[in-house]
C-alpha positions as CSV (number, residue, x, y, z in Angstrom):
1,X,-226.6,-69.6,55.6
2,X,-223.0,-70.0,56.3
3,X,-223.5,-69.9,60.0
4,X,-226.2,-72.7,59.8
5,X,-223.7,-74.9,57.9
6,X,-220.8,-74.4,60.2
7,X,-222.7,-75.4,63.4
8,X,-222.8,-79.1,62.6
9,X,-219.2,-79.4,61.8
10,X,-218.3,-77.2,64.6
11,X,-220.2,-79.6,67.0
12,X,-218.6,-82.7,65.5
13,X,-215.1,-81.1,65.7
14,X,-215.8,-80.4,69.5
15,X,-217.1,-83.9,70.2
16,X,-214.0,-85.4,68.5
17,X,-211.7,-83.1,70.6
18,X,-213.7,-84.3,73.9
19,X,-213.5,-88.0,72.7
20,X,-209.9,-87.7,72.3
21,X,-208.5,-87.1,75.7
22,X,-204.8,-87.0,74.5
23,X,-205.7,-84.1,72.0
24,X,-207.6,-82.2,74.7
25,X,-204.5,-82.6,77.2
26,X,-202.1,-81.3,74.4
27,X,-204.4,-78.5,73.8
28,X,-205.1,-77.2,77.3
29,X,-202.7,-78.7,79.8
30,X,-199.4,-79.5,77.9
31,X,-198.8,-75.4,77.1
32,X,-199.0,-74.8,81.1
33,X,-196.7,-77.9,81.6
34,X,-194.1,-76.9,79.2
35,X,-194.2,-73.3,80.6
36,X,-193.4,-74.5,84.1
37,X,-190.7,-77.0,82.8
38,X,-188.9,-74.6,80.4
39,X,-189.4,-71.6,82.6
40,X,-187.5,-73.1,85.3
41,X,-185.0,-75.1,83.3
42,X,-184.1,-72.1,80.9
43,X,-182.3,-69.8,83.0
44,X,-179.8,-67.3,81.8
45,X,-179.0,-65.9,85.2
46,X,-175.4,-67.0,85.8
47,X,-175.1,-67.3,89.8
48,X,-173.2,-69.3,92.3
49,X,-169.9,-69.8,90.4
50,X,-167.6,-72.1,92.4
51,X,-164.2,-70.4,93.1
52,X,-161.0,-72.1,93.9
53,X,-158.2,-69.8,95.6
54,X,-154.6,-70.3,96.0
55,X,-153.4,-67.4,98.3
56,X,-149.4,-67.5,98.4
57,X,-149.4,-63.9,99.8
58,X,-151.5,-64.9,103.2
59,X,-151.9,-61.3,104.0
60,X,-154.8,-59.1,105.3
61,X,-155.3,-57.6,101.9
62,X,-155.3,-61.0,100.0
63,X,-157.9,-62.2,102.4
64,X,-160.0,-59.1,102.2
65,X,-159.9,-59.5,98.2
66,X,-161.2,-63.0,98.4
67,X,-163.9,-62.1,101.0
68,X,-165.1,-59.1,99.0
69,X,-165.0,-61.1,95.8
70,X,-167.1,-64.1,97.2
71,X,-169.6,-62.1,99.4
72,X,-172.2,-62.0,96.7
73,X,-174.4,-64.9,95.4
74,X,-172.6,-64.8,92.1
75,X,-169.2,-66.0,93.2
76,X,-168.7,-68.5,96.0
77,X,-165.6,-69.8,97.7
78,X,-165.6,-73.5,97.3
79,X,-161.9,-74.5,97.5
80,X,-158.8,-73.2,99.1
81,X,-155.7,-75.0,97.8
82,X,-152.0,-74.9,98.6
83,X,-150.6,-74.6,95.1
84,X,-151.4,-73.1,91.8
85,X,-151.2,-76.7,90.2
86,X,-154.1,-77.9,92.4
87,X,-156.5,-75.8,90.8
88,X,-156.3,-77.4,87.3
89,X,-158.0,-80.8,88.6
90,X,-160.8,-78.8,89.9
91,X,-161.3,-77.0,86.7
92,X,-161.0,-80.2,84.9
93,X,-163.7,-82.0,86.8
94,X,-165.9,-79.0,86.9
95,X,-165.8,-78.7,90.7
96,X,-164.7,-75.0,90.2
97,X,-165.5,-72.7,87.4
98,X,-162.9,-70.0,88.4
99,X,-159.4,-70.4,89.8
100,X,-157.7,-67.4,91.5
101,X,-154.0,-67.3,92.2
102,X,-152.6,-64.6,94.4
103,X,-148.9,-64.5,94.4
104,X,-146.6,-63.8,97.1
105,X,-145.8,-60.1,97.6
106,X,-149.1,-59.2,96.3
107,X,-149.8,-56.8,99.2
108,X,-146.5,-55.4,99.3
109,X,-146.7,-54.3,95.7
110,X,-150.2,-53.0,96.1
111,X,-149.3,-50.8,99.0
112,X,-146.1,-49.6,97.6
113,X,-147.8,-48.2,94.3
114,X,-146.4,-51.1,92.2
115,X,-148.6,-53.2,89.7
116,X,-150.0,-56.1,91.7
117,X,-150.6,-59.3,89.5
118,X,-153.3,-61.7,89.9
119,X,-153.7,-65.0,87.8
120,X,-157.2,-66.1,87.1
121,X,-158.3,-69.2,85.4
122,X,-161.7,-69.7,83.8
123,X,-163.4,-72.6,82.7
124,X,-164.4,-71.5,79.2
125,X,-165.9,-74.8,78.0
126,X,-169.3,-72.9,78.2
127,X,-168.8,-69.7,76.5
128,X,-171.7,-67.7,78.0
129,X,-170.7,-68.9,81.7
130,X,-166.9,-68.2,80.9
131,X,-167.7,-64.6,79.6
132,X,-170.0,-63.8,82.5
133,X,-167.6,-65.2,84.8
134,X,-164.8,-62.9,83.5
135,X,-167.1,-60.0,83.8
136,X,-167.8,-60.7,87.3
137,X,-164.1,-61.2,88.4
138,X,-163.1,-58.0,86.5
139,X,-165.6,-56.1,88.3
140,X,-164.8,-57.2,91.8
141,X,-161.1,-56.8,91.2
142,X,-161.6,-53.3,90.0
143,X,-163.9,-52.4,92.9
144,X,-161.2,-53.9,95.3
145,X,-158.4,-52.0,93.5
146,X,-160.3,-48.7,93.5
147,X,-161.0,-49.2,97.4
148,X,-157.3,-49.9,98.1
149,X,-156.2,-46.9,95.9
150,X,-158.5,-44.6,97.8
151,X,-157.4,-46.0,101.2
152,X,-153.9,-45.4,100.3
153,X,-154.5,-41.8,99.3
154,X,-156.2,-41.1,102.4
155,X,-153.7,-42.2,104.7
156,X,-151.3,-39.5,103.0
157,X,-153.7,-36.9,103.3
158,X,-154.9,-36.8,99.6
159,X,-158.4,-36.2,99.0
160,X,-159.5,-37.5,95.4
161,X,-163.1,-36.1,94.5
162,X,-165.1,-38.3,92.5
163,X,-165.4,-37.1,89.0
164,X,-168.2,-39.2,87.7
165,X,-171.1,-40.5,89.7
166,X,-172.9,-43.1,87.8
167,X,-176.6,-43.7,88.6
168,X,-178.0,-46.6,86.4
169,X,-181.7,-47.4,86.2
170,X,-183.2,-50.4,84.7
171,X,-186.5,-50.1,83.1
172,X,-189.1,-53.0,82.7
173,X,-187.1,-55.6,84.6
174,X,-185.2,-54.0,87.3
175,X,-184.2,-57.3,88.9
176,X,-182.7,-58.7,85.5
177,X,-184.6,-61.9,86.0
178,X,-184.3,-64.2,83.0
179,X,-187.9,-65.5,83.6
180,X,-189.5,-62.0,82.7
181,X,-187.7,-62.2,79.6
182,X,-188.2,-65.9,78.6
183,X,-191.9,-66.5,79.8
184,X,-193.4,-63.7,77.3
185,X,-191.2,-65.8,74.8
186,X,-192.1,-69.1,75.8
187,X,-196.1,-67.7,75.4
188,X,-195.6,-67.5,71.7
189,X,-193.3,-70.5,71.2
190,X,-195.8,-72.9,73.1
191,X,-198.9,-71.4,71.4
192,X,-197.5,-71.8,67.9
193,X,-196.5,-75.3,68.4
194,X,-199.9,-76.4,70.1
195,X,-201.9,-74.7,67.5
196,X,-199.9,-75.9,64.4
197,X,-199.7,-79.6,65.5
198,X,-203.3,-79.9,66.6
199,X,-204.8,-78.4,63.6
200,X,-202.4,-80.1,61.3
201,X,-203.8,-83.3,62.1
202,X,-207.6,-82.5,61.9
203,X,-208.2,-82.8,58.1
204,X,-205.6,-85.5,57.8
205,X,-207.6,-87.5,60.2
206,X,-210.6,-87.1,58.0
207,X,-208.6,-88.5,55.0
208,X,-207.3,-91.5,57.1
209,X,-210.9,-92.3,58.6
210,X,-212.4,-92.0,55.1
211,X,-214.8,-89.2,56.1
212,X,-213.2,-86.8,53.5
213,X,-215.5,-88.4,51.1
214,X,-218.4,-87.4,53.2
215,X,-217.4,-83.9,53.3
216,X,-217.1,-83.7,49.7
217,X,-220.6,-84.7,49.0
218,X,-221.9,-82.4,51.6
219,X,-223.1,-78.9,50.8
220,X,-220.2,-77.3,52.9
221,X,-217.8,-75.1,51.2
222,X,-214.2,-74.9,51.9
223,X,-214.4,-71.6,53.9
224,X,-217.3,-73.2,56.0
225,X,-215.2,-76.4,56.5
226,X,-212.2,-74.4,57.7
227,X,-214.1,-72.1,60.1
228,X,-215.7,-75.3,61.4
229,X,-212.6,-76.7,62.3
230,X,-210.8,-73.8,63.2
231,X,-213.2,-72.1,65.7
232,X,-213.1,-75.1,68.2
233,X,-209.3,-75.0,68.3
234,X,-209.2,-71.3,68.4
235,X,-211.4,-71.1,71.7
236,X,-209.6,-74.1,73.4
237,X,-206.3,-72.4,72.5
238,X,-207.6,-69.1,74.2
239,X,-208.3,-71.1,77.3
240,X,-204.7,-72.3,77.1
241,X,-203.5,-68.9,76.6
242,X,-205.2,-67.8,79.7
243,X,-203.8,-70.7,81.7
244,X,-200.4,-69.7,80.5
245,X,-200.9,-66.0,81.7
246,X,-202.1,-67.2,85.1
247,X,-199.3,-69.8,85.5
248,X,-196.7,-67.1,84.5
249,X,-198.2,-64.6,87.0
250,X,-198.4,-67.2,89.8
251,X,-195.1,-68.9,89.5
252,X,-192.7,-66.5,87.8
253,X,-194.2,-63.0,88.8
254,X,-194.7,-62.0,85.3
255,X,-197.6,-59.4,85.5
256,X,-199.2,-57.7,82.5
257,X,-198.4,-54.0,82.6
258,X,-200.2,-53.1,79.4
259,X,-203.8,-53.5,78.1
260,X,-205.2,-57.1,78.4
261,X,-207.7,-56.5,75.5
262,X,-204.8,-55.6,73.3
263,X,-202.8,-58.6,74.3
264,X,-205.8,-61.0,73.7
265,X,-206.3,-59.4,70.2
266,X,-202.6,-60.2,69.4
267,X,-203.1,-63.7,70.7
268,X,-206.2,-64.2,68.5
269,X,-204.2,-63.1,65.5
270,X,-201.5,-65.3,66.1
271,X,-203.7,-68.3,67.0
272,X,-205.4,-67.7,63.5
273,X,-202.2,-67.7,61.7
274,X,-201.1,-70.9,63.5
275,X,-204.3,-72.3,62.8
276,X,-204.3,-71.6,59.2
277,X,-200.7,-72.8,58.9
278,X,-201.8,-76.1,60.5
279,X,-204.9,-76.4,58.1
280,X,-202.5,-75.7,55.1
281,X,-200.1,-78.5,56.4
282,X,-203.1,-80.9,56.7
283,X,-204.0,-80.0,53.0
284,X,-200.8,-81.1,51.9
285,X,-200.1,-84.2,54.2
286,X,-201.6,-87.3,53.6
287,X,-200.9,-89.1,56.8
288,X,-200.9,-88.0,60.6
289,X,-197.4,-89.0,60.9
290,X,-196.3,-86.7,57.8
291,X,-198.4,-84.0,59.1
292,X,-196.9,-84.0,62.6
293,X,-193.4,-84.0,61.3
294,X,-194.2,-80.9,58.8
295,X,-195.7,-79.0,61.8
296,X,-192.9,-79.6,64.0
297,X,-190.4,-78.5,61.5
298,X,-192.4,-75.6,60.4
299,X,-193.4,-74.3,63.7
300,X,-190.9,-75.4,66.5
301,X,-187.6,-74.8,65.0
302,X,-188.2,-71.5,63.2
303,X,-190.1,-70.3,66.3
304,X,-187.2,-71.2,68.7
305,X,-184.5,-70.1,66.5
306,X,-185.5,-67.2,64.3
307,X,-188.0,-65.5,66.5
308,X,-185.7,-63.8,69.0
309,X,-186.8,-65.9,71.8
310,X,-183.3,-66.7,72.6
311,X,-180.9,-65.6,70.1
312,X,-180.7,-61.9,69.2
313,X,-181.7,-61.5,65.5
314,X,-179.6,-58.6,65.1
315,X,-176.4,-60.9,65.6
316,X,-177.5,-63.3,62.9
317,X,-176.1,-63.5,59.4
318,X,-178.0,-61.2,56.8
319,X,-179.9,-64.0,54.9
320,X,-181.2,-65.5,58.3
321,X,-182.4,-62.1,59.2
322,X,-184.4,-62.0,56.0
323,X,-185.8,-65.5,56.6
324,X,-187.0,-64.5,60.1
325,X,-189.3,-62.0,58.6
326,X,-191.6,-64.7,57.6
327,X,-191.7,-66.2,61.1
328,X,-195.0,-64.9,62.8
329,X,-193.5,-65.7,66.3
330,X,-190.9,-63.1,65.7
331,X,-193.7,-60.3,65.4
332,X,-195.9,-61.7,68.2
333,X,-192.9,-61.8,70.8
334,X,-192.2,-58.1,70.1
335,X,-196.0,-57.4,70.8
336,X,-196.2,-59.7,73.9
337,X,-192.8,-58.2,75.4
338,X,-194.1,-54.8,74.7
339,X,-197.3,-55.1,76.4
340,X,-196.4,-57.3,79.4
341,X,-193.0,-55.8,80.3
342,X,-193.3,-52.3,78.9
343,X,-197.1,-51.5,79.1
344,X,-197.0,-49.9,75.5
345,X,-200.1,-49.1,73.6
346,X,-200.8,-49.9,70.0
347,X,-198.8,-47.1,68.4
348,X,-195.4,-48.6,68.8
349,X,-196.4,-52.0,67.6
350,X,-198.9,-51.4,64.9
351,X,-196.7,-52.7,62.3
352,X,-196.4,-56.1,64.2
353,X,-200.2,-56.2,64.4
354,X,-200.4,-55.6,60.7
355,X,-198.0,-58.4,59.9
356,X,-200.0,-60.9,62.2
357,X,-203.1,-60.1,60.4
358,X,-201.6,-60.5,56.9
359,X,-200.2,-63.8,57.9
360,X,-203.6,-65.0,59.2
361,X,-205.3,-64.0,56.1
362,X,-202.7,-65.4,53.8
363,X,-202.6,-68.8,55.5
364,X,-206.4,-69.2,56.0
365,X,-206.9,-68.0,52.3
366,X,-204.5,-70.4,50.9
367,X,-205.8,-73.1,53.0
368,X,-209.4,-72.4,51.8
369,X,-208.1,-72.4,48.0
370,X,-206.3,-75.6,48.4
371,X,-209.1,-77.4,50.2
372,X,-211.6,-76.2,47.5
373,X,-209.5,-77.9,45.0
374,X,-209.4,-81.1,47.3
375,X,-213.3,-81.1,47.5
376,X,-213.8,-80.6,43.8
377,X,-211.9,-83.6,42.9
């Protein structure tokens, strides 16, 4: 029976993992450690931008502008300098991200109905921070300008009705926290790296230790060897996935809004695909060093760059969008984010489930064929 044949190799693989403390640590504790480190380090929330101000007007309105602009956690007044030229060294040294120059006569122009000019200098060395800072400044100045205009009209007895009342509602992530977007993405990235690397070394280890010859002379078939070597890593990876979910909830307040069994089904399919990919690499490589390099380049880089984890796929060139369709992490992230953040059922994401199933079937099937050829030599 196939089940009876799997049990010895299953026990052997578990015994090997238990003896190798480093491998066990990589499988169980490294995912949670990576989640904590990357979850805290990788943050798209741009806050506490340092502002340097030169107020040449020295009026009540200019002081009100600065106060309103820097009263939130996004813009903070760090420097008040006498001349506009003093802002340049602050931007060059990184002590300030934004420089604001309020010219003399600013309040007079504003109150007399003329155009009042402001000069804003922004450190654009980091394009993302620079563009966000520009948005913050534009919004703050626009809000202040509207307040002054309304106040000016009211003093003259003119009532201006509000034509449009905007009431935006943010679904799924009302606080716009980066962690709630990144942690589900890290979930797939970490699992892919760990499963592919760990399994890619399994059969190569047999080759280097000389035990591959014993497998060739045993009555085991390629399917039985793959199952015996895959199931232990699958079970341990499921434990690691559970730890990631708990850590994500505990440290980053990422709660699962959808079906937990449906999420675990996606995790199992994703892990099977990653394990099949690792077994396939171990069939091709002849040393653990080569297997490690192949697994990193085939799992880490594509999963990070082409899965939509950080960079939107729609903004990529056409040929990269096509290549991204062979990256299982791309489809897994859609499922995970949909279940965790939106609480959807299987209907909106069945295509992603189908792809993960096909990828797992293909990688494990090709691995079985190649291993059968290896055993028959």
